Each structure stands twice: as C-alpha cells, then as structure tokens.
C-alpha positions as CSV (number, residue, x, y, z in Angstrom):
1,M,101.9,-81.1,201.2
2,G,102.4,-84.6,202.7
3,R,103.2,-87.8,201.0
4,L,100.3,-89.0,198.7
5,Y,101.0,-92.7,198.5
6,R,100.3,-95.2,201.2
7,P,103.6,-96.1,202.9
8,P,104.5,-99.8,203.2
9,T,104.0,-99.9,206.9
10,E,100.3,-98.9,206.9
11,P,97.8,-101.6,208.0
12,G,96.8,-103.8,205.1
13,N,100.2,-103.9,203.6
14,D,102.9,-106.5,204.2
15,A,106.5,-105.6,205.0
16,A,107.3,-105.1,201.3
17,G,104.4,-102.7,200.7
18,N,102.2,-105.2,198.9
19,Y,98.5,-105.0,199.1
20,A,96.6,-108.2,199.6
21,R,96.6,-110.2,196.4
22,H,93.1,-111.3,196.7
23,M,90.4,-110.2,199.1
24,T,86.9,-111.7,199.3
25,I,84.4,-109.6,197.3
26,P,81.2,-109.3,199.5
27,P,77.7,-109.1,198.0
28,Y,76.8,-105.4,197.7
29,A,73.6,-103.6,198.4
30,V,72.8,-100.0,197.4
31,T,73.1,-97.7,200.3
32,G,73.4,-94.1,199.2
33,D,73.9,-91.5,196.5
34,A,77.0,-89.4,195.8
35,D,76.2,-87.2,198.8
36,G,75.8,-90.1,201.1
37,N,72.0,-89.8,201.3
38,P,70.1,-93.1,201.7
39,T,68.4,-94.2,198.5
40,T,66.3,-97.0,197.2
41,A,67.5,-96.5,193.6
42,P,68.7,-99.8,192.3
43,C,72.1,-100.4,190.9
44,S,71.7,-101.9,187.5
45,H,75.3,-103.0,187.2
46,L,75.7,-105.5,190.1
47,S,75.7,-108.4,187.6
48,T,79.0,-107.1,186.2
49,I,80.9,-107.8,189.4
50,A,83.3,-110.7,188.8
51,D,85.6,-112.7,191.1
52,V,88.7,-110.7,190.2
53,T,92.4,-110.7,191.3
54,P,94.0,-107.3,191.7
55,S,96.2,-106.4,188.8
56,S,98.9,-104.9,191.1
57,T,99.9,-105.7,194.7
58,R,102.2,-102.6,195.0
59,G,99.7,-99.8,194.3
60,C,98.2,-97.9,191.4
61,E,99.7,-99.6,188.4
62,D,99.5,-96.5,186.3
63,C,101.1,-94.3,189.0
64,L,103.9,-96.8,189.4
65,A,104.5,-96.9,185.7
66,E,104.5,-93.0,185.5
67,G,106.4,-92.4,188.7
68,S,103.5,-90.4,190.2
69,H,101.8,-90.8,193.5
70,W,98.3,-91.8,194.8
71,V,96.1,-91.1,197.8
72,H,93.8,-94.2,198.0
73,L,93.4,-97.3,195.8
74,R,90.4,-98.7,194.0
75,E,89.9,-102.0,192.3
76,C,87.8,-102.5,189.2
77,L,85.3,-105.3,190.0
78,Q,85.1,-106.3,186.4
79,C,88.7,-106.8,185.5
80,G,90.7,-106.3,188.7
81,K,92.7,-103.2,187.6
82,V,94.1,-101.4,190.6
83,A,94.1,-97.6,190.2
84,C,94.1,-94.4,192.2
85,C,91.1,-92.5,193.5
86,D,89.8,-89.1,192.5
87,D,91.6,-87.4,195.4
88,S,94.8,-88.5,193.7
89,P,96.5,-86.2,191.2
90,R,96.0,-88.5,188.2
91,K,92.5,-90.1,189.0
92,H,93.3,-93.3,187.2
93,A,90.3,-95.3,188.5
94,T,87.9,-92.8,186.9
95,A,90.0,-92.7,183.8
96,H,89.8,-96.5,183.6
97,Y,86.0,-96.3,183.9
98,H,85.8,-93.8,181.0
99,A,88.2,-95.9,178.8
100,S,86.7,-99.3,179.6
101,S,83.1,-98.7,180.7
102,H,83.6,-101.1,183.6
103,P,81.0,-99.7,186.0
104,I,82.0,-100.6,189.6
105,V,85.1,-100.1,191.6
106,R,85.7,-100.9,195.3
107,S,88.0,-99.4,197.8
108,I,90.9,-101.7,198.7
109,E,92.0,-99.6,201.5
110,P,92.3,-101.3,204.9
111,H,89.0,-101.4,206.9
112,E,86.9,-100.1,203.9
113,E,84.3,-102.4,202.3
114,W,82.4,-100.0,200.1
115,A,82.1,-99.9,196.3
116,W,81.1,-97.2,193.8
117,C,79.0,-97.5,190.7
118,Y,80.0,-94.8,188.2
119,P,77.1,-94.8,185.8
120,D,74.4,-95.0,188.6
121,S,76.4,-92.7,191.0
122,L,75.7,-95.0,193.9
123,F,77.7,-96.1,196.9
124,L,77.4,-99.8,197.6
125,L,78.0,-101.5,201.0
126,P,78.1,-105.2,201.8
127,A,74.6,-106.6,202.1
C-alpha cells in the first residue's frame, strides 16, 4: 500500500507542506446525489456556511495528533476544522460531523471545488 498522506511537494502545498491558510469559499449550488446523479433536491443547510479559516495548515489535525495518515482533506464550512475523508483510515471529517452536527464540508484538495452536505446527502458545486 502506498503512502496515504499528501506529500509536501504536491500542488496546493507550499515547500513546508502547508495547505493554503485561507481559500475563498464560493457560493454553492446543489448538483447531485451521493451517486453523482443530477438532482433538484434543495440543500437546506447552505445558510450554515461561514467564512472560516482552516484549523490546520499541515493536514488533518486529528491524524497529526494521533500520528496516523490521511488520503484527502476536508474543511468544515461551519467551524473550519480540517479533517480527513472517508477513504482515510480514521474518517475524521465524518466523525466531526457526527460529534458537532456541522452539516457541510468542502474538499481542500488542489483543483477541487466541491462540497458535501452530510444530512441531505448532496454534492455541492460552485454556482
């Protein structure tokens, strides 16, 4: 099995491995369900999106504290917590949703602009 964490030299990271401290949060529009099928279902949680600053610039803050690894990173759009995706061994972003009920996370991977609403099970893309 290959390395699970994003190495510092990947696009989107600086030389020290830091993720961008603050990226513009675009307005989102509902685009698809969990299977990627187009949907007209409204996301009832868009009003919870705040102008947040990532809680970590080095990666998943829980993985870093535990000494574990991640695959991709997500940012909570209500509080800014940076956590790992569900392909990561510890699934910290989903754990954060269950612990906090903060509904929407976005990918903070380079060249990805989508978000996910947990309670509505909807993908969101910039409007």
